[in-house]
C-alpha positions as YAML, in Angstrom:
chain: A
units: angstrom
residues:
- id: 1
  name: MET
  ca: [3.74, -18.24, 16.92]
- id: 2
  name: SER
  ca: [2.07, -19.33, 20.13]
- id: 3
  name: ASP
  ca: [-1.09, -21.41, 19.70]
- id: 4
  name: LEU
  ca: [-2.72, -18.99, 22.14]
- id: 5
  name: ILE
  ca: [-2.19, -15.99, 19.88]
- id: 6
  name: PRO
  ca: [-3.76, -15.98, 16.40]
- id: 7
  name: PHE
  ca: [-1.22, -15.25, 13.69]
- id: 8
  name: SER
  ca: [-3.11, -12.15, 12.56]
- id: 9
  name: THR
  ca: [-2.91, -10.76, 16.10]
- id: 10
  name: ALA
  ca: [0.81, -11.51, 16.40]
- id: 11
  name: LEU
  ca: [1.35, -9.88, 13.00]
- id: 12
  name: ARG
  ca: [-0.56, -6.75, 13.96]
- id: 13
  name: GLU
  ca: [1.25, -6.48, 17.30]
- id: 14
  name: ARG
  ca: [4.72, -7.04, 15.85]
- id: 15
  name: SER
  ca: [4.20, -4.54, 13.01]
- id: 16
  name: GLY
  ca: [2.35, -1.85, 14.96]
- id: 17
  name: ALA
  ca: [5.41, 0.30, 15.66]
- id: 18
  name: ALA
  ca: [6.59, 0.08, 12.05]
- id: 19
  name: HIS
  ca: [3.12, 1.05, 10.83]
- id: 20
  name: SER
  ca: [3.04, 4.09, 13.12]
- id: 21
  name: SER
  ca: [6.54, 5.10, 12.06]
- id: 22
  name: SER
  ca: [5.57, 4.93, 8.40]
- id: 23
  name: GLU
  ca: [2.41, 6.99, 8.93]
- id: 24
  name: GLY
  ca: [4.40, 9.55, 10.91]
- id: 25
  name: ALA
  ca: [7.08, 10.09, 8.27]
- id: 26
  name: GLY
  ca: [7.60, 13.81, 7.66]
- id: 27
  name: PHE
  ca: [6.24, 13.98, 4.12]
- id: 28
  name: MET
  ca: [3.06, 12.11, 4.99]
- id: 29
  name: SER
  ca: [2.66, 13.92, 8.29]
- id: 30
  name: ASP
  ca: [2.84, 17.30, 6.52]
- id: 31
  name: LEU
  ca: [0.29, 16.18, 3.96]
- id: 32
  name: MET
  ca: [-2.07, 15.02, 6.69]
- id: 33
  name: LYS
  ca: [-1.66, 18.21, 8.74]
- id: 34
  name: GLY
  ca: [-2.45, 20.43, 5.77]
- id: 35
  name: ASP
  ca: [1.13, 21.62, 5.20]
- id: 36
  name: GLY
  ca: [1.50, 19.62, 1.99]
- id: 37
  name: THR
  ca: [0.52, 20.96, -1.41]
- id: 38
  name: ARG
  ca: [-1.58, 19.56, -4.25]
- id: 39
  name: GLU
  ca: [1.71, 18.82, -6.03]
- id: 40
  name: ASP
  ca: [2.86, 16.81, -3.01]
- id: 41
  name: TYR
  ca: [-0.30, 14.75, -3.16]
- id: 42
  name: ILE
  ca: [0.16, 14.15, -6.89]
- id: 43
  name: ALA
  ca: [3.74, 13.03, -6.26]
- id: 44
  name: LEU
  ca: [2.41, 10.46, -3.78]
- id: 45
  name: VAL
  ca: [-0.22, 9.18, -6.22]
- id: 46
  name: VAL
  ca: [2.48, 8.74, -8.86]
- id: 47
  name: GLN
  ca: [4.58, 6.53, -6.58]
- id: 48
  name: HIS
  ca: [1.48, 4.56, -5.60]
- id: 49
  name: TRP
  ca: [0.89, 3.77, -9.25]
- id: 50
  name: TYR
  ca: [4.26, 2.02, -9.53]
- id: 51
  name: MET
  ca: [3.68, 0.08, -6.29]
- id: 52
  name: TYR
  ca: [0.24, -1.17, -7.27]
- id: 53
  name: ASP
  ca: [1.26, -1.92, -10.82]
- id: 54
  name: ALA
  ca: [3.86, -4.29, -9.36]
- id: 55
  name: LEU
  ca: [1.52, -5.71, -6.71]
- id: 56
  name: GLU
  ca: [-1.34, -6.37, -9.09]
- id: 57
  name: ARG
  ca: [0.93, -7.94, -11.69]
- id: 58
  name: ALA
  ca: [2.19, -10.20, -8.90]
- id: 59
  name: ALA
  ca: [-1.41, -11.01, -7.95]
- id: 60
  name: GLU
  ca: [-2.08, -12.23, -11.49]
- id: 61
  name: ARG
  ca: [0.91, -14.55, -11.24]
- id: 62
  name: MET
  ca: [-0.16, -15.77, -7.79]
- id: 63
  name: ARG
  ca: [-3.79, -16.59, -8.68]
- id: 64
  name: ARG
  ca: [-2.82, -20.23, -9.22]
- id: 65
  name: ASP
  ca: [-0.92, -20.53, -5.93]
- id: 66
  name: PRO
  ca: [-3.00, -22.49, -3.39]
- id: 67
  name: VAL
  ca: [-1.98, -20.26, -0.47]
- id: 68
  name: ALA
  ca: [-1.70, -16.80, -2.03]
- id: 69
  name: SER
  ca: [-4.82, -17.10, -4.17]
- id: 70
  name: VAL
  ca: [-7.04, -17.15, -1.07]
- id: 71
  name: PHE
  ca: [-6.14, -13.51, -0.39]
- id: 72
  name: ILE
  ca: [-6.57, -12.19, -3.93]
- id: 73
  name: SER
  ca: [-9.83, -10.38, -4.63]
- id: 74
  name: ASP
  ca: [-10.78, -8.22, -7.58]
- id: 75
  name: LYS
  ca: [-12.64, -6.02, -5.09]
- id: 76
  name: LEU
  ca: [-9.25, -4.74, -3.92]
- id: 77
  name: THR
  ca: [-7.85, -3.84, -7.36]
- id: 78
  name: ARG
  ca: [-6.55, -0.26, -7.29]
- id: 79
  name: LEU
  ca: [-4.74, 0.25, -10.60]
- id: 80
  name: PRO
  ca: [-7.72, 1.46, -12.71]
- id: 81
  name: ALA
  ca: [-8.64, 3.99, -10.00]
- id: 82
  name: LEU
  ca: [-5.04, 5.21, -9.75]
- id: 83
  name: GLU
  ca: [-4.88, 5.68, -13.52]
- id: 84
  name: ALA
  ca: [-8.13, 7.64, -13.51]
- id: 85
  name: ASP
  ca: [-6.80, 9.78, -10.66]
- id: 86
  name: LEU
  ca: [-3.57, 10.49, -12.55]
- id: 87
  name: GLU
  ca: [-5.45, 11.44, -15.70]
- id: 88
  name: PHE
  ca: [-7.54, 13.86, -13.65]
- id: 89
  name: LEU
  ca: [-4.57, 15.25, -11.69]
- id: 90
  name: ILE
  ca: [-1.95, 15.45, -14.46]
- id: 91
  name: GLY
  ca: [-3.72, 15.02, -17.79]
- id: 92
  name: PRO
  ca: [-4.13, 12.39, -20.52]
- id: 93
  name: ASP
  ca: [-0.37, 12.24, -21.09]
- id: 94
  name: TRP
  ca: [0.38, 11.42, -17.45]
- id: 95
  name: ARG
  ca: [2.39, 8.31, -18.36]
- id: 96
  name: GLU
  ca: [4.95, 10.48, -20.17]
- id: 97
  name: GLN
  ca: [5.29, 12.80, -17.18]
- id: 98
  name: ILE
  ca: [5.95, 10.39, -14.32]
- id: 99
  name: SER
  ca: [8.91, 8.39, -13.06]
- id: 100
  name: PRO
  ca: [9.62, 6.25, -10.00]
- id: 101
  name: LEU
  ca: [11.83, 7.46, -7.19]
- id: 102
  name: PRO
  ca: [14.88, 5.28, -6.41]
- id: 103
  name: THR
  ca: [13.22, 3.95, -3.25]
- id: 104
  name: THR
  ca: [10.03, 3.15, -5.18]
- id: 105
  name: ARG
  ca: [12.08, 1.27, -7.74]
- id: 106
  name: ARG
  ca: [13.62, -0.87, -4.97]
- id: 107
  name: TYR
  ca: [10.18, -1.46, -3.45]
- id: 108
  name: VAL
  ca: [8.83, -2.56, -6.83]
- id: 109
  name: GLU
  ca: [11.80, -4.88, -7.36]
- id: 110
  name: ARG
  ca: [11.09, -6.54, -4.03]
- id: 111
  name: ILE
  ca: [7.40, -7.02, -4.84]
- id: 112
  name: ASP
  ca: [8.38, -8.43, -8.24]
- id: 113
  name: LEU
  ca: [10.79, -10.88, -6.62]
- id: 114
  name: VAL
  ca: [8.49, -12.28, -3.95]
- id: 115
  name: GLY
  ca: [5.55, -12.17, -6.37]
- id: 116
  name: ARG
  ca: [7.41, -14.69, -8.54]
- id: 117
  name: THR
  ca: [8.97, -16.88, -5.91]
- id: 118
  name: TRP
  ca: [7.31, -16.79, -2.47]
- id: 119
  name: ALA
  ca: [3.62, -16.88, -1.63]
- id: 120
  name: GLY
  ca: [4.15, -15.78, 1.98]
- id: 121
  name: GLY
  ca: [6.19, -12.78, 0.88]
- id: 122
  name: PHE
  ca: [3.54, -11.79, -1.63]
- id: 123
  name: VAL
  ca: [0.86, -12.02, 1.07]
- id: 124
  name: ALA
  ca: [3.00, -9.85, 3.36]
- id: 125
  name: HIS
  ca: [3.04, -7.02, 0.81]
- id: 126
  name: HIS
  ca: [-0.60, -7.61, -0.11]
- id: 127
  name: TYR
  ca: [-1.59, -7.37, 3.57]
- id: 128
  name: THR
  ca: [0.54, -4.28, 4.23]
- id: 129
  name: ARG
  ca: [-0.90, -2.28, 1.37]
- id: 130
  name: TYR
  ca: [-4.53, -3.34, 1.06]
- id: 131
  name: LEU
  ca: [-5.46, -3.62, 4.71]
- id: 132
  name: GLY
  ca: [-3.84, -0.23, 5.20]
- id: 133
  name: ASP
  ca: [-5.95, 1.13, 2.34]
- id: 134
  name: LEU
  ca: [-9.09, -0.21, 3.99]
- id: 135
  name: SER
  ca: [-8.09, 1.28, 7.36]
- id: 136
  name: GLY
  ca: [-6.20, 4.56, 7.56]
- id: 137
  name: GLY
  ca: [-6.45, 5.01, 3.80]
- id: 138
  name: GLN
  ca: [-10.13, 5.78, 4.14]
- id: 139
  name: PHE
  ca: [-9.35, 8.68, 6.46]
- id: 140
  name: ILE
  ca: [-6.59, 9.93, 4.17]
- id: 141
  name: GLY
  ca: [-8.94, 9.93, 1.20]
- id: 142
  name: ARG
  ca: [-11.54, 12.02, 3.03]
- id: 143
  name: LEU
  ca: [-8.85, 14.38, 4.26]
- id: 144
  name: MET
  ca: [-7.40, 14.92, 0.79]
- id: 145
  name: ALA
  ca: [-10.90, 15.49, -0.62]
- id: 146
  name: ARG
  ca: [-11.53, 18.27, 1.89]
- id: 147
  name: ARG
  ca: [-8.05, 19.70, 1.58]
- id: 148
  name: PHE
  ca: [-7.99, 19.96, -2.22]
- id: 149
  name: GLY
  ca: [-11.68, 20.17, -3.05]
- id: 150
  name: PHE
  ca: [-11.89, 16.74, -4.68]
- id: 151
  name: GLU
  ca: [-15.10, 14.78, -5.01]
- id: 152
  name: THR
  ca: [-14.37, 11.33, -6.42]
- id: 153
  name: ASN
  ca: [-11.97, 12.46, -9.14]
- id: 154
  name: GLY
  ca: [-8.48, 12.56, -7.67]
- id: 155
  name: ILE
  ca: [-9.18, 10.25, -4.73]
- id: 156
  name: GLY
  ca: [-10.66, 7.23, -6.53]
- id: 157
  name: PHE
  ca: [-7.75, 5.18, -5.18]
- id: 158
  name: TYR
  ca: [-9.29, 5.42, -1.71]
- id: 159
  name: VAL
  ca: [-12.82, 4.48, -2.81]
- id: 160
  name: PHE
  ca: [-13.72, 0.78, -2.59]
- id: 161
  name: ASP
  ca: [-17.14, 0.71, -4.20]
- id: 162
  name: ASP
  ca: [-17.24, -3.08, -4.24]
- id: 163
  name: ILE
  ca: [-16.59, -3.48, -0.50]
- id: 164
  name: ALA
  ca: [-19.72, -2.49, 1.39]
- id: 165
  name: ASP
  ca: [-18.27, -3.22, 4.85]
- id: 166
  name: PRO
  ca: [-14.49, -2.74, 5.09]
- id: 167
  name: SER
  ca: [-14.41, -3.93, 8.71]
- id: 168
  name: ALA
  ca: [-16.09, -7.21, 7.82]
- id: 169
  name: PHE
  ca: [-13.77, -7.64, 4.83]
- id: 170
  name: LYS
  ca: [-10.72, -7.12, 7.07]
- id: 171
  name: ASP
  ca: [-12.08, -9.62, 9.61]
- id: 172
  name: VAL
  ca: [-12.36, -12.27, 6.89]
- id: 173
  name: TYR
  ca: [-8.84, -11.44, 5.67]
- id: 174
  name: ARG
  ca: [-7.46, -11.90, 9.20]
- id: 175
  name: ARG
  ca: [-9.20, -15.25, 9.52]
- id: 176
  name: GLN
  ca: [-7.56, -16.26, 6.25]
- id: 177
  name: LEU
  ca: [-4.18, -15.28, 7.71]
- id: 178
  name: ASP
  ca: [-4.88, -17.41, 10.76]
- id: 179
  name: ALA
  ca: [-5.82, -20.36, 8.52]
- id: 180
  name: ALA
  ca: [-2.75, -20.12, 6.26]
- id: 181
  name: PRO
  ca: [-0.73, -23.37, 6.41]
- id: 182
  name: TRP
  ca: [2.45, -21.76, 7.72]
- id: 183
  name: ASP
  ca: [4.58, -23.16, 10.50]
- id: 184
  name: ALA
  ca: [6.14, -20.89, 13.12]
- id: 185
  name: ALA
  ca: [9.28, -20.31, 11.05]
- id: 186
  name: GLU
  ca: [7.30, -19.28, 7.98]
- id: 187
  name: GLN
  ca: [5.03, -17.05, 10.06]
- id: 188
  name: ALA
  ca: [8.14, -15.30, 11.36]
- id: 189
  name: ARG
  ca: [9.41, -14.84, 7.80]
- id: 190
  name: VAL
  ca: [6.09, -13.32, 6.76]
- id: 191
  name: ILE
  ca: [6.17, -10.91, 9.69]
- id: 192
  name: ASP
  ca: [9.72, -9.90, 8.78]
- id: 193
  name: GLU
  ca: [8.56, -9.21, 5.21]
- id: 194
  name: VAL
  ca: [5.71, -7.04, 6.50]
- id: 195
  name: LEU
  ca: [8.25, -5.07, 8.53]
- id: 196
  name: LEU
  ca: [10.38, -4.71, 5.39]
- id: 197
  name: ALA
  ca: [7.34, -3.47, 3.44]
- id: 198
  name: TYR
  ca: [6.64, -0.81, 6.06]
- id: 199
  name: ARG
  ca: [10.31, 0.23, 6.02]
- id: 200
  name: MET
  ca: [10.31, 0.50, 2.25]
- id: 201
  name: ASN
  ca: [7.12, 2.56, 2.38]
- id: 202
  name: THR
  ca: [8.73, 4.90, 4.90]
- id: 203
  name: GLU
  ca: [11.79, 5.24, 2.66]
- id: 204
  name: VAL
  ca: [9.52, 6.30, -0.22]
- id: 205
  name: PHE
  ca: [8.07, 9.04, 1.99]
- id: 206
  name: GLU
  ca: [11.60, 10.15, 2.89]
- id: 207
  name: ASP
  ca: [12.55, 10.18, -0.80]
- id: 208
  name: LEU
  ca: [9.46, 12.26, -1.61]
- id: 209
  name: ALA
  ca: [10.50, 14.77, 1.07]
- id: 210
  name: THR
  ca: [14.03, 14.95, -0.36]
- id: 211
  name: ALA
  ca: [12.76, 15.42, -3.92]
- id: 212
  name: LYS
  ca: [10.46, 18.21, -2.73]
- id: 213
  name: ALA
  ca: [13.30, 19.98, -0.89]
- id: 214
  name: GLN
  ca: [15.55, 19.74, -3.94]
- id: 215
  name: SER
  ca: [12.85, 21.16, -6.21]
- id: 216
  name: GLN
  ca: [12.40, 24.11, -3.89]
- id: 217
  name: VAL
  ca: [16.13, 24.88, -3.99]
- id: 218
  name: ALA
  ca: [16.40, 24.52, -7.75]
...
């Protein structure tokens, strides 16, 4: 990356179109516009559980890595909130009622791989998910609360009680990205992995739309 452009800025600029494409995927767009159902929202929460289970297992493995560990914060942990949401939305036996979509399974496999072997790849997925949660995710949470009459139950995933100022937290995270000891080639690899993460996320949305269409036909 050019010395004149901070890595975090280059990353945001390079991934902006992929981020917008993922947010605009049909399934998510319908949910945001009010065309999605409560069942659609639950289906999304289910797939999130598999993603964050993989990501937070990877974070435990990466805590001893000198580069990746800088980005890991217990304030970001989402799995307990997702599990509470699923118990509220589905019931105490939610684990017996859920399964990953094929695209989610591939996404999880990728997180598992880089979470064992490549700090930069782990950070790419960590950045894609958590900074998104602290940005547009906050709006999505409020929207779902209004749409389905939730208070905290059902949208706990979007509530970061331990982060008083999300904007300040994101600013620190971006400074950490800029300080990461990556040369230009590694920075490019990390950006490519972020683009892959967005693509995989979009494919999950597409898979959710397909599963919904098939259930309506059945």
